[in-house]
Every structure is written in structure tokens, then in C-alpha cells.
DSSP file (Angstrom, degrees, kcal/mol; ACC not computed):
  #  RESIDUE AA STRUCTURE BP1 BP2  ACC     N-H-->O    O-->H-N    N-H-->O    O-->H-N    TCO  KAPPA ALPHA  PHI   PSI    X-CA   Y-CA   Z-CA
    1    1 A M              0   0    0      0, 0.0     2,-0.4     0, 0.0    16,-0.1   0.000 360.0 360.0 360.0 139.6  -94.9   17.1 -183.6
    2    2 A L        -     0   0    0     14,-0.5    14,-2.7    76,-0.0     2,-0.4  -0.885 360.0-164.4-109.2 141.8  -96.6   16.5 -180.2
    3    3 A R  E     -A   15   0A   0     -2,-0.4     2,-0.5    12,-0.3    12,-0.2  -0.964  11.3-149.8-126.5 144.2  -94.7   16.1 -177.0
    4    4 A L  E     -A   14   0A   0     10,-2.7    10,-1.8    -2,-0.4     2,-0.4  -0.953  21.6-174.6-109.3 127.8  -95.8   14.8 -173.6
    5    5 A Q  E     -A   13   0A   0     -2,-0.5     2,-0.8     8,-0.2     8,-0.2  -0.981  22.0-143.2-129.0 136.2  -94.0   16.4 -170.7
    6    6 A S  E     -A   12   0A   0      6,-1.9     6,-0.5    -2,-0.4     3,-0.4  -0.863  10.6-170.6 -94.4 110.5  -94.2   15.6 -167.0
    7    7 A Q  S >  S+     0   0    0     -2,-0.8     3,-1.4     1,-0.2    -1,-0.2   0.848  85.9  60.1 -68.9 -33.5  -93.9   18.8 -165.0
    8    8 A A  T 3  S+     0   0    0      1,-0.3    -1,-0.2    -3,-0.1     3,-0.1   0.789 108.2  45.3 -64.0 -26.8  -93.5   16.9 -161.8
    9    9 A E  T 3  S-     0   0    0     -3,-0.4     2,-0.8     1,-0.3    -1,-0.3   0.273 106.2-133.2-100.9   9.7  -90.4   15.2 -163.1
   10   10 A G  S <  S+     0   0    0     -3,-1.4    -1,-0.3     1,-0.2    -2,-0.0  -0.656  78.4   6.8  81.4-112.2  -88.8   18.4 -164.5
   11   11 A S  S    S+     0   0    0     -2,-0.8     2,-0.5    -3,-0.1    -1,-0.2   0.122  83.9 133.1-102.3  22.0  -87.6   17.9 -168.1
   12   12 A I  E     +A    6   0A   0     -6,-0.5    -6,-1.9    -3,-0.2     2,-0.3  -0.613  30.2 162.7 -74.4 121.2  -88.8   14.4 -168.9
   13   13 A T  E     -A    5   0A   0     -2,-0.5     2,-0.3    -8,-0.2    -8,-0.2  -0.946  21.7-168.7-135.8 157.7  -90.4   14.6 -172.4
   14   14 A I  E     -A    4   0A   0    -10,-1.8   -10,-2.7    -2,-0.3     2,-0.4  -0.988  26.1-122.2-145.4 138.2  -91.4   12.1 -175.1
   15   15 A D  E     -A    3   0A   0     -2,-0.3     2,-0.3   -12,-0.2   -12,-0.3  -0.681  34.6-129.9 -78.3 129.5  -92.4   12.7 -178.7
   16   16 A L        -     0   0    0    -14,-2.7   -14,-0.5    -2,-0.4     2,-0.3  -0.606  23.1-168.2 -85.0 139.9  -95.9   11.2 -179.2
   17   17 A E        -     0   0    0     -2,-0.3    30,-0.3     1,-0.1     0, 0.0  -0.816  41.0 -72.5-117.5 162.2  -96.5    8.9 -182.1
   18   18 A Q  S    S+     0   0    0     -2,-0.3     2,-0.3    28,-0.1    30,-0.2  -0.212 102.1  19.2 -51.2 140.3  -99.9    7.6 -183.4
   19   19 A G  E    S-B   47   0B   0     28,-2.4    28,-2.7    -3,-0.1     2,-0.4  -0.746 107.5  -8.6 103.0-146.4 -101.4    5.0 -181.1
   20   20 A R  E     -B   46   0B   0     -2,-0.3     2,-0.4    26,-0.2    26,-0.2  -0.755  43.8-172.5-103.6 136.7 -100.7    4.3 -177.4
   21   21 A T  E     -B   45   0B   0     24,-2.6    24,-3.0    -2,-0.4     2,-0.3  -0.996  18.9-144.2-123.5 123.4  -98.0    5.7 -175.1
   22   22 A S  E     -B   44   0B   0     -2,-0.4     9,-2.3    22,-0.2     8,-0.7  -0.639  12.5-163.9 -91.5 147.3  -97.7    4.1 -171.6
   23   23 A V  E     +Bc  43  31B   0     20,-2.7    20,-2.0    -2,-0.3    19,-1.7  -0.993  34.4  84.8-131.9 133.5  -96.7    6.2 -168.6
   24   24 A G  E    S- c   0  32B   0      7,-2.0     9,-2.1    -2,-0.4    16,-0.2  -0.965  79.5 -72.6 163.4-173.8  -95.5    4.9 -165.2
   25   25 A R  S    S+     0   0    0     14,-2.6    15,-0.2    -2,-0.3    16,-0.1   0.766  90.3 101.0 -80.8 -28.1  -92.6    3.8 -163.0
   26   26 A D  S >  S-     0   0    0     14,-1.8     3,-2.0    13,-0.3    -2,-0.1  -0.329  77.8-127.7 -62.9 137.3  -92.1    0.3 -164.7
   27   27 A P  T 3  S+     0   0    0      0, 0.0    -1,-0.1     0, 0.0     5,-0.1   0.656 104.3  70.7 -60.7 -15.3  -89.2    0.2 -167.2
   28   28 A S  T 3  S+     0   0    0     12,-0.1    -6,-0.1     3,-0.1    -2,-0.1   0.613  79.9 100.9 -77.4 -10.5  -91.5   -1.2 -169.8
   29   29 A N  S <  S-     0   0    0     -3,-2.0     3,-0.2    11,-0.2    -6,-0.2  -0.300  75.3-133.3 -72.0 157.4  -93.3    2.1 -170.1
   30   30 A D  S    S+     0   0    0     -8,-0.7     2,-0.6     1,-0.3    -7,-0.2   0.875 104.1  36.1 -74.8 -39.9  -92.7    4.6 -173.0
   31   31 A L  E    S-c   23   0B   0     -9,-2.3    -7,-2.0   -17,-0.1     2,-0.5  -0.954  84.9-158.8-115.2 109.2  -92.5    7.5 -170.5
   32   32 A I  E     -c   24   0B   0     -2,-0.6     2,-0.7    -3,-0.2    -7,-0.2  -0.789   5.9-162.0 -97.2 124.3  -90.8    6.3 -167.3
   33   33 A L        -     0   0    0     -9,-2.1     2,-1.8    -2,-0.5     5,-0.1  -0.908  10.0-151.6-106.2 107.6  -91.4    8.3 -164.1
   34   34 A E        +     0   0    0     -2,-0.7     2,-0.3   -25,-0.1    -9,-0.1  -0.552  53.6 114.8 -85.4  80.4  -88.7    7.4 -161.5
   35   35 A D    >   -     0   0    0     -2,-1.8     3,-2.2     3,-0.1    -2,-0.1  -0.951  63.0-139.9-149.7 124.0  -90.6    8.0 -158.3
   36   36 A D  T 3  S+     0   0    0     -2,-0.3     4,-0.1     1,-0.3    -1,-0.1   0.702 103.1  61.9 -61.0 -19.1  -91.6    5.3 -155.8
   37   37 A R  T 3  S+     0   0    0      2,-0.1     2,-0.3    -3,-0.0    -1,-0.3   0.616  88.2  88.5 -80.5 -12.1  -95.0    7.0 -155.3
   38   38 A I  S <  S-     0   0    0     -3,-2.2    -3,-0.1    -5,-0.1   -14,-0.0  -0.699  83.8-115.4 -90.5 136.6  -95.9    6.4 -159.0
   39   39 A S        -     0   0    0     -2,-0.3   -14,-2.6     1,-0.1     3,-0.4  -0.272  22.6-116.9 -64.7 154.3  -97.6    3.2 -160.0
   40   40 A G  S    S+     0   0    0      1,-0.3   -14,-1.8   -16,-0.2     2,-0.5   0.912 112.8  24.0 -59.1 -44.6  -95.7    0.8 -162.3
   41   41 A L  S    S+     0   0    0    -17,-0.2    -1,-0.3     1,-0.1   -17,-0.2  -0.882  79.7 160.0-122.5  95.6  -98.4    1.2 -165.0
   42   42 A R        -     0   0    0    -19,-1.7    15,-2.2    -2,-0.5    17,-0.4   0.938  54.1 -21.4 -87.5 -53.3 -100.0    4.6 -164.3
   43   43 A A  E     -BD  23  56B   0    -20,-2.0   -20,-2.7    13,-0.2     2,-0.4  -0.939  48.7-130.2-154.3 168.1 -101.8    5.8 -167.4
   44   44 A A  E     -BD  22  55B   0     11,-2.3    11,-2.6    -2,-0.3     2,-0.5  -0.994  13.4-153.6-129.8 139.9 -102.0    5.5 -171.2
   45   45 A V  E     -BD  21  54B   0    -24,-3.0   -24,-2.6    -2,-0.4     2,-0.5  -0.945   9.8-157.9-113.0 132.2 -102.0    8.4 -173.7
   46   46 A F  E     -BD  20  53B   0      7,-3.3     7,-2.6    -2,-0.5     2,-0.6  -0.945   1.7-161.5-115.4 126.5 -103.6    7.9 -177.1
   47   47 A L  E     +BD  19  52B   0    -28,-2.7   -28,-2.4    -2,-0.5     2,-0.2  -0.932  16.7 168.7-109.3 120.5 -102.8   10.0 -180.1
   48   48 A A        -     0   0    0      3,-2.9     3,-0.4    -2,-0.6    -2,-0.0  -0.686  51.7 -92.4-117.8 176.0 -105.2   10.0 -183.0
   49   49 A A  S    S+     0   0    0     -2,-0.2     3,-0.1     1,-0.2   -31,-0.0   0.822 123.0  25.5 -60.2 -32.5 -105.3   12.3 -186.0
   50   50 A D  S    S+     0   0    0      1,-0.1     2,-0.3     0, 0.0    -1,-0.2   0.393 124.2  20.8-117.6   3.7 -107.6   14.8 -184.4
   51   51 A R        -     0   0    0     -3,-0.4    -3,-2.9     2,-0.0     2,-0.4  -0.995  52.8-136.4-164.3 162.7 -107.0   14.4 -180.6
   52   52 A V  E     -D   47   0B   0     24,-0.5    24,-3.3    -2,-0.3     2,-0.3  -0.999  29.0-176.0-125.4 127.7 -104.8   13.3 -177.7
   53   53 A E  E     -DE  46  75B   0     -7,-2.6    -7,-3.3    -2,-0.4     2,-0.4  -0.917  13.9-152.4-125.8 151.0 -106.5   11.5 -174.8
   54   54 A I  E     -DE  45  74B   0     20,-2.4    20,-2.4    -2,-0.3     2,-0.4  -0.952   8.6-166.6-120.5 144.0 -105.2   10.1 -171.5
   55   55 A V  E     -DE  44  73B   0    -11,-2.6   -11,-2.3    -2,-0.4     2,-0.2  -0.997  19.4-131.8-131.3 127.2 -106.7    7.2 -169.6
   56   56 A D  E     -D   43   0B   0     16,-0.7   -13,-0.2    -2,-0.4    16,-0.1  -0.574  16.8-138.6 -71.6 139.9 -106.0    6.3 -165.9
   57   57 A L        -     0   0    0    -15,-2.2   -14,-0.1    -2,-0.2    -1,-0.1   0.019  52.3 -88.9 -94.8  29.0 -105.2    2.6 -165.7
   58   58 A G        +     0   0    0      1,-0.2     2,-0.1   -16,-0.1   -15,-0.1   0.739  67.3 165.3  80.8  25.2 -107.2    2.1 -162.5
   59   59 A R    >   -     0   0    0    -17,-0.4     3,-1.3     1,-0.1    -1,-0.2  -0.459  45.3-121.2 -74.3 148.8 -104.6    2.8 -159.9
   60   60 A S  T 3  S+     0   0    0      1,-0.3    -1,-0.1    -2,-0.1    -2,-0.0   0.814 113.1  43.9 -62.4 -31.9 -105.9    3.4 -156.3
   61   61 A D  T 3  S-     0   0    0      1,-0.2    -1,-0.3     0, 0.0    -2,-0.0   0.436 105.1-146.4 -95.2   1.1 -104.4    6.9 -156.1
   62   62 A G    <   -     0   0    0     -3,-1.3     2,-0.4     7,-0.1    -1,-0.2   0.112  14.3 -80.9  69.4-179.9 -105.5    7.8 -159.6
   63   63 A T        -     0   0    0      7,-0.4     7,-3.0    -4,-0.1     2,-0.4  -0.964  39.0-157.3-123.6 140.1 -104.0   10.0 -162.3
   64   64 A E  E     -F   69   0C   0     -2,-0.4     2,-0.4     5,-0.2     5,-0.2  -0.920  10.7-165.5-122.0 147.4 -104.3   13.8 -162.4
   65   65 A V  E >  S-F   68   0C   0      3,-2.6     3,-1.6    -2,-0.4    -2,-0.0  -0.991  85.4 -13.5-127.5 121.4 -104.0   16.4 -165.2
   66   66 A D  T 3  S-     0   0    0     -2,-0.4    -1,-0.1     1,-0.3     3,-0.1   0.866 131.2 -53.5  52.7  39.7 -103.6   20.0 -164.0
   67   67 A G  T 3  S+     0   0    0      1,-0.2     2,-0.4     0, 0.0    -1,-0.3   0.499 116.0 111.9  79.6   4.6 -104.6   19.0 -160.5
   68   68 A K  E <  S-F   65   0C   0     -3,-1.6    -3,-2.6     1,-0.0    -1,-0.2  -0.925  71.4-111.3-116.2 136.9 -107.8   17.3 -161.5
   69   69 A A  E     -F   64   0C   0     -2,-0.4     2,-0.5    -5,-0.2    -5,-0.2  -0.336  27.7-125.6 -64.8 140.1 -108.5   13.6 -161.4
   70   70 A V        -     0   0    0     -7,-3.0     2,-0.5    -2,-0.0    -7,-0.4  -0.764  27.6-175.6 -86.4 126.9 -108.8   11.7 -164.7
   71   71 A S        -     0   0    0     -2,-0.5     2,-0.2     2,-0.1    -2,-0.0  -0.981  60.0 -33.6-125.5 117.8 -112.1    9.8 -165.0
   72   72 A G  S    S-     0   0    0     -2,-0.5   -16,-0.7   -16,-0.1     2,-0.4  -0.519 120.9 -13.9  71.3-141.6 -112.5    7.7 -168.1
   73   73 A R  E     -E   55   0B   0     -2,-0.2     2,-0.5   -18,-0.2   -18,-0.2  -0.827  66.1-163.7 -97.0 133.2 -110.8    9.2 -171.1
   74   74 A L  E     -E   54   0B   0    -20,-2.4   -20,-2.4    -2,-0.4     2,-0.5  -0.974  16.6-133.4-118.7 126.3 -109.8   12.9 -170.9
   75   75 A T  E     -E   53   0B   0     -2,-0.5   -22,-0.3   -22,-0.2     2,-0.3  -0.669  25.1-138.3 -77.8 125.7 -109.0   14.9 -174.0
   76   76 A L        -     0   0    0    -24,-3.3   -24,-0.5    -2,-0.5    -1,-0.0  -0.604   8.2-144.1 -86.2 145.2 -105.7   16.8 -173.5
   77   77 A K        -     0   0    0     -2,-0.3   -26,-0.0   -26,-0.1   -24,-0.0  -0.877  25.5-107.4-107.7 141.6 -105.3   20.4 -174.6
   78   78 A P        -     0   0    0      0, 0.0     2,-0.3     0, 0.0    -1,-0.0  -0.298  26.4-142.5 -68.6 150.6 -102.0   21.6 -176.0
   79   79 A S        -     0   0    0      1,-0.1     0, 0.0    -2,-0.0     0, 0.0  -0.851   8.3-144.4-108.9 148.3  -99.8   24.0 -174.0
   80   80 A Q              0   0    0     -2,-0.3    -1,-0.1     1,-0.2     0, 0.0   0.448 360.0 360.0 -89.6  -0.6  -97.8   26.8 -175.6
   81   81 A T              0   0    0      0, 0.0    -1,-0.2     0, 0.0     0, 0.0   0.450 360.0 360.0 -98.0 360.0  -95.0   26.3 -173.1
């Protein structure tokens, strides 16, 4: 099982399923980040059989992973924590 966790939000986690998982402040997202600084539709995470990728959805302030801006599709690496 793969999990996506927002460290900025503390203990918010979601189990990833095949396909697309949406991330953002809007209640329609799969992973909801309750912070007024977060865009309604921030990013999308894609789970395939052999990889997990994140895509910024074009927000003006961008999306970051480990402090680095996401440009295009970024393959995520698993964490042991």
C-alpha cells in the first residue's frame, strides 16, 4: 500500500489507489489541505503500476516537493518514515 502524507499539515494522509488523486483546499479534492494559502486545486498525484508522479495544476505559487518546485511531471520517491 502507498500513502501520500502532507508534512506541512501534520498527520493528514491518504492511501493512494491506481489513477489520479487530487490535492488542494477545495472540498472536492481527495486530499484536502485546509489552509487559505493553498489553491483550491493544487496538484494531482498519479499512481501507476511502476511509479508515482505529481503534477502541479498551474497555480501561480506552484507546488513544491522537498522544497523544490515541481515542473511538469515529477516522479516521487518513497520515504521510509
